N, C-alpha and C positions, 0 to 999 in steps of 0.2 A: 343630064346625069344627076341623080339625087345625091345630096351631100347631107348626111345625117349627123346631127349633134345629139349629145346625150339628153339634153333638155327636150329636144324634139321627140325622141323615143318615149321619154317618160310622160310627156303631154298626151301623146296618142294612146299610150297604155292607160292613162288615167281616164281619157274620154271613153275608151272601150269598156273600162270597168264601170263607169257611170251609166253607159248604155245598157250593159248587162244587169246592173242593179235595178235600173228603171224597168227593165223587162220582167225580172222576177218579182219586183214589187207590184207590178200591174196584175200579176196572177193571184195575188193574195188580197182578200177583201180588207183585212185589218190594216194593211199598208195603203191600199188603193183609196180607202175612204178619207183619211186625213189629207192626202194629196189632192183629191177632188175638192175638198173643202178649202184648201189653200188657194186653188185656182178659181174659186168662186169670188175671191176678192179682186175688185177691179184694179186696185193699186198693186197688189201682188202680181197679177197677170201682166200689167204694163211694165213693171220693173223686171219681170222674168224675160219679156221680149227684149228689153234693152240689154240685159245681161247676155242674151243669146247673140246679139249683134256684136258686143265686145268680144265674146268667145269666138265668133266667126273671124273677126279681125286677127285675134291671136293665133288661130289655127292657120290662116293664110300666111302669117308671118313665121310659122313653124315648119313650113315645107320649103326646104332649101335646095336650090339647083345650081350646079356649076355651069357657067356659060362664058363664052369669050366676049369681051367688050373692049372697044377702042379706048386708048388712053385719053384722047381728046377728040372733039369733032373734026379737027383738021389733020389728025394723025392717022396714018395707016397701020401703026403698031397696035397689037391687041394683047390683052392679058386675060388670064383666067380669074374670074371673080365668082364668089358665092352669093347668090341673091335668093331671096324668098319670093314666093308667089305674090305677096303683098308688094314687094319692091317692084316687081314687073308691072303690077296694076298701077302703081304710083310713079311710073317712070317720069312723067313731067315734073312732079314734085322733087324727085330724087336727082334729076339731071340739070334742072334749071337753077343753077347756083349763081347768086349775085356776088358782088365784090365784098360787101359788108352789110351792116344793118339797113333795113328798110321797113317802114311802118305797114300795117295791114292795108291792103288795097291801094298802096301808094305806087306811083310810077317813077318816083325819084328816090335816090339814096337818102338815108336819114342824116348822114354827116355831110357837111358842105366841104368843098375843096376848090382849089384854083383850077380853072379851065378857060379855054379860049372860046369866045363867042363867034358869031358869023363874020364879024369884022376883024377878027384877030386880036381883040383886046382881052386881057386877062380879067376874069371876073370871079368873085367868090360866091359860088352857087352849088346847089345840090345837083349832081349829075343824073341823067336818065338811067333807069335800070336796063339791064340787058334783056330781061324777060318780062318782068312785071309791067303790064300796060304798054309794052313795046309796040303793039298793033295800033295804038292811038296816035294820031298826029298832033292833036292838041289835048293832052290828057286832062288838064284842069277843067276844060269845058265839056269834054265828051265822056268822062269816066262815069258820072252818075247815070246817064242814059244807057251806057253800055252795060253797066252792072245790072241795072233794072231789067233790060231786055234779056240778058242771059239768065237772070234769076227766074223770070217768068217762063222762059223756055224750059228751064230745069223743073219748075213746078208742073208744067204740062207733062213732061216726060215721067215725073214721079207719079202723077195721077194715072197716066196711061199704064204704067207698070203695075200699079195697084189694081186697076180694072182687069188687066190680063190675069193677075193672080186670082181675082174673084171668079173669072170665067173658068179657070182651071179647077178651082174648088167646086164650082157649080156642076161639073161633069160627074162628080161622085154621087152616089145614091143618097138622097135625102140630106145633102150637105147644106143646101140653102135653108131648109127648115131648121136644121141644127144651128146655123148661123143666127137665125132670127131669135131663137130662144136661149141660146147659150151665152152666158155672161163672159165666159172665157174667150170664146171665138170672136164675139163682137169687140171686146176690149183689145184682144190681140191684133185684130185687123186694123182697128183705128190707130193703135199705137204704131203698127207697121206702116200705115199711111204717113204718119208724121215723120218717121225715120226715113222712109223713101223720099219724101220731099226734101229733107235735109241733105240726103246723099246725092240726089240728082242735081240739086242746085249747086252743091259743092263741086260735083264733077264737071258742071258747065263752066265754073269759074277758075278752077285750079290751073287750067292750061294757059290762062291769060293774066292771072293775078296771084300774088302771094296773100292769101286770105288772112292769115295770121302773122304776116310779116316774115322777116328773115333774121338770123342771129348774127353774131360777130363775123363769122366766116361766110356769110351769105346763104346758109342752108335754110330751106323752108321750115318754119316752125310747125306748121301743120303736119309735115312729114315726120318730124321728131315726135310729136305728140301721138300720132298713130302708131309709130314703131314702139313707143313706150307701153302700149297696151299689153303686148306679149309679156314684157317684164313684170307688170303688175299682176297679170293672171298667174304667171309661174310662181311668183312669191306667195300669192294667196293660196294656190291649190297644192303645190308640192310641199310647202311647209306644213299644211294641214295633214297631208299624207304621212309625213314623218311624225307628227305630233300625236295623231289619233291612236295608233297601236299602243304607244307607251301609256297615254293617259287612260285608255279604256282598260288595259290589262292591270295596271297598278291600282287604279281606282276600285275596280271590282274585287281584286284580291284583298285590298286593305279593308274594305267594308264587309266582306263576307267572312273571311277567316279570323279577323281581329287578332288579338294576342300579339306575339312578337312580329308577325308579318305586318300587322297594322303599324306597330311602333317603328319598324325599319323603314317602311314606305313613307310614313309621316316625317321621319327624320330626313329622308332624302329630299322630299319636296319642300320641307320647311327651310332646310339649309339652302337649297337652290333659290327659293323665293327671297331669302334674306340678302342675297347678293344683288346689287343694282343691275338690272337687265342690260342697260346700255354698256356698262363696263364689262360685263361678262361676254356680250356679243362682240364688243370691240376687241377684247383680248383674243377671243377665238379666231376672229377674222384676220387680225394682224399676224397671228401664228400661221394661219393658212397662206397668207400673202408671202411670208418669209419662205415657207416651204416651196411655193410655186416659183419664187424668184431664184431659189437655189437649185431648182430642177427644171430648167427651161426645155430640156430635151423631151419632157413628157408631153409637150404641146407642139403640134406641127404648124399651127397658125395662131394669129391673134384672136380669131373668132373662137377657137377651141379653148384658149386660155380664159377669155371673158366668159364663155359658157360654163367652164368648170368653176370659176369664182361665183357665178350666179347660183349654181347648184350647191356649192359649199355654204353660201349664205342661207339658202333654204334649209339645209340640214341643221345649221347652227341655230336658226330661229326656231325650228321645230324642237330641237333638244332643250331649248330654254323657255318654251311657251306652253308646255303641257301641264304645268302644275295647277293652273286654275281649273281646268276640266277634271283633272284627277281628284282634286279636293271635292268638287261638286258631285262626281260619281260616287266617291266614298260615302258621302253623307246620304245620298239617295239609296245606296246599297244597304247601309246600316238600317234604314227604315224598311226596305222591302224584305230583308231576310227575316224580319219578325212577323211577316204576313202569314195568315193561316195556310195558304196553299204552299208556301215554301216550307213551313214547319211540317205539313203533312207529307211533303215529298221526302224530307229528311227522315221522318218516322218510318216511311215505307222503304228506306234503305237506298234511295236513288243516289247515284254517285254525285259528289259535290261539283265536279266539272260539268255534269249534265244539268244540274240545277242552275249553275251560272249561265249556261248556254241557252236553256229553254225558258227559265223563269226570271232570271235577273236581267240579263242583257236586253231582251225585247222591251222590258219595262223602263229602261233608262235611255233607249235610243232617241226618244223625243228630246232629251237634254243634249245628246250628242249632236243631233241635227241642228238644233237652235244655236248651240255654241259654235259649230263649224261655220254656219252662215254668218254669224256675227263676227267671228274671229277673222274671216276672210277680209272684210273691210279694214279691220285693225292692222292686219299684216301689210296691206297695200300702203297704208299710211306709215307704217313702220319703215318700209323700204325708202320712202321719201325722206324721212327723218335721218336714217342712217346714211343715205347718199349725200344728204346735205352736210353732214359732218365728215365726209370722205371715208367712211368705213362700210359703205354699201356695195353696190355692184361696181364692176369695172368702169372706169371713165369712158371707155370706148363703147359701152353698152348704152343703148337708148333707154332712158327711164325718166319718169317724172321727177324723181329725186335729183338726178343729174341736171335736169332742166332748171329746177328751183335753185340748185347750187350755183349754176352759171348765172342765173338771174340776180343773184345776190350782189354781184359787182355791177351789173347793168343798171340796177335801181339806184346806184350811188353816182352815176354819171349825169351830166347835164348836156342835152336834155335827157330825161329818163326813158329808158327802153323797158317798157312794161309788158310787152306782148308775150314774151317767153314765160313769165310767171303766170300771166292770165291764162295762157293756153294749157299749161300743166294743171292749173287749178280747175279749169272747166272740165277737162277730161277726167281728172282724178275725182272731182266732185260728182260727176255723172256716174262713174263706176261704183263709188262708195255709197252714194245715195240709193242707187238701184239695189245694191246688195243689202243695205239696211232695211229698205222697204219690203223686199222679198223675205228677209229674215223675220220681220214682224208677222207677215202672213203665215210663214211656216211655223212660227211659235204659237200663234193662235190655233192653227190646225192640229198640231201634234201634242200640245200640252193637254193632258187629260183633265186638268182642273179648269180649263178655259170653258166659259159658258157661251161664248159667241161662235 
């Protein structure tokens, strides 16, 4: 049975809107040409494929299903839990929970404790893990060969899956010829090959090892990092959805009408920009937290409460981050309104709203596109910073910011537990780098002043 959260509904509405926008854009040559130019860049195409993989992970984590699950492996009692499709795919990572910390690919706990050896003597040693490397009789001698063997098997499966994909594409008319001459198709396929190799090698290893170790309560760090992808995508996309209408509307109105309209809008965004953004966001989030704490009857589960806090964070970030784009659009509109074709439209008595829609808005959309893609990565980083100072998403929500926040204390212990911080950094770096590289390709394609 499906269990819908508000964020799930908004994500799929957003994806539907993007698909429709892409469909209508493909019907118009003036929009199809710059996108074709953007995908002629090898770096842009490769980063786009990486973003699609992150998006697929986020979508799988946004389809929630209610199902019955036993309380423990030895218990016959069952309880109803809400799991996402990603949780079901990652069942080994989700259910194989150790006692406490363990290092990546380790078969032993990170912390030593007193235990009895085979002769009944108490020794101070690191105990064996319940799941990680449990299939090995002598892990210190066998682990390297076992990991190598399973990695090679994963590589072979990844290559086989890629070959199957090529065969499927080859059944289409003239697809092979298109592959040979298309920069986009060749780059996308080779990028997908690399991603498939990583995915299949990881899939071969996760059932037997904790690839990125475990945290304080024994939960797999790779599972936490993958679950955090959805949070990063929601913060980046839904916040943009809140910010865009405000920035576009006020920016165009201020630049086109000028006078008291321009003065009022400038006063609003200048005042908002003068307030430190972190303090403004913190105050708004704290007020939202107080309201949610005083009205617990509004939420039937912890998941709904955490989901509502995530949505409120998106709204607050959107309401406080529109000023930069608004200022940019105002300046561009001031220049465009003096162009000859706009002056001619005004002289012919064309309605002002029609001029804004047909002449001004299409000529500033390249700025909107560039800013949206660039702001996406900035918003992902903003979530990490806000969660680090405990004013971000709910602590029960998986996010890279919460992982970094928990790693703060782990880095201060001896020996250092570094893998939680490293995992969140790697995944966040991958998403932000792909978004920035794709933004560069989009900027070069949509900027009319670009010569490349």
